[in-house]
C-alpha positions, 0 to 999 in steps of 0.5 A: 468063247469071245464069238459067242459073246460078241453075237450075243452082244449085237444081237440084244444091240440089234434088237435095243435099236430096232425097238426105237423104230417100232412105235405102234398107233402113231396117230396126229393128236390122240392121247397116247397116256390114256387107253384108247381105241381108233376107229376109220370108217369109209363112207365112199368107196374108193379104188386108191388107198389114201387118196383125199377123194373119199369121205371118211369118219374118224372115232376114237374111244377113249376107255378107263382101266376096266375097259368102260368108255370114258369118252367117244371123240368123232373126230370132225363131227361138227356140222361145220366139219371143223371141231370134233364132237366130244361125248362123255360118261361117269360111273357109279360105285358098282361101274354101272353107267350113271351120267351119259352127258351131251355131247359138245364141240370142240375146236382144234381138238384132233381126236385129243382126251379132253378133261371133264368140265361142265362148263363145256355145256354153256351152250345149253344156257346157264339154267340146264347146264348143270342138267346136260345129261342122261341119268340112269338110276338103279335099284338097291338089290342084288338084281340092279335093275334100271329103276329110273332113267331121265334125259337131259334138262332141268324139267 
């Protein structure tokens, strides 16, 4: 009887200690408190795994609880390669994309989720800063077809 209890206790302890070593998706700068999908695209053929010779594009898509995109981030995607390109989305009450904001560069981000802030688009100028998105409007019918689509800018 005691051996069965000891075996059971030992197996539980082994499983608990094993779970301490299991950490899924260990990435450096990603925000672990949000849902995300990480994608790595190799631009060059390489015969050596992990070699620094191949060009790699890392993309992260952060999603909300319904699986809708909140942010897309291309790590090192700026022209200089030293900043991330961040693209944000907002949705209407029906869950359709309402605003798709213009991408902006953020240095030192390392793929982390960037809190939404309109000041990020100051690169477009103060007059255009409030209009740095593509706006999609839908008709008020059960079909919810696109009624108007406007590009970025004040015009």
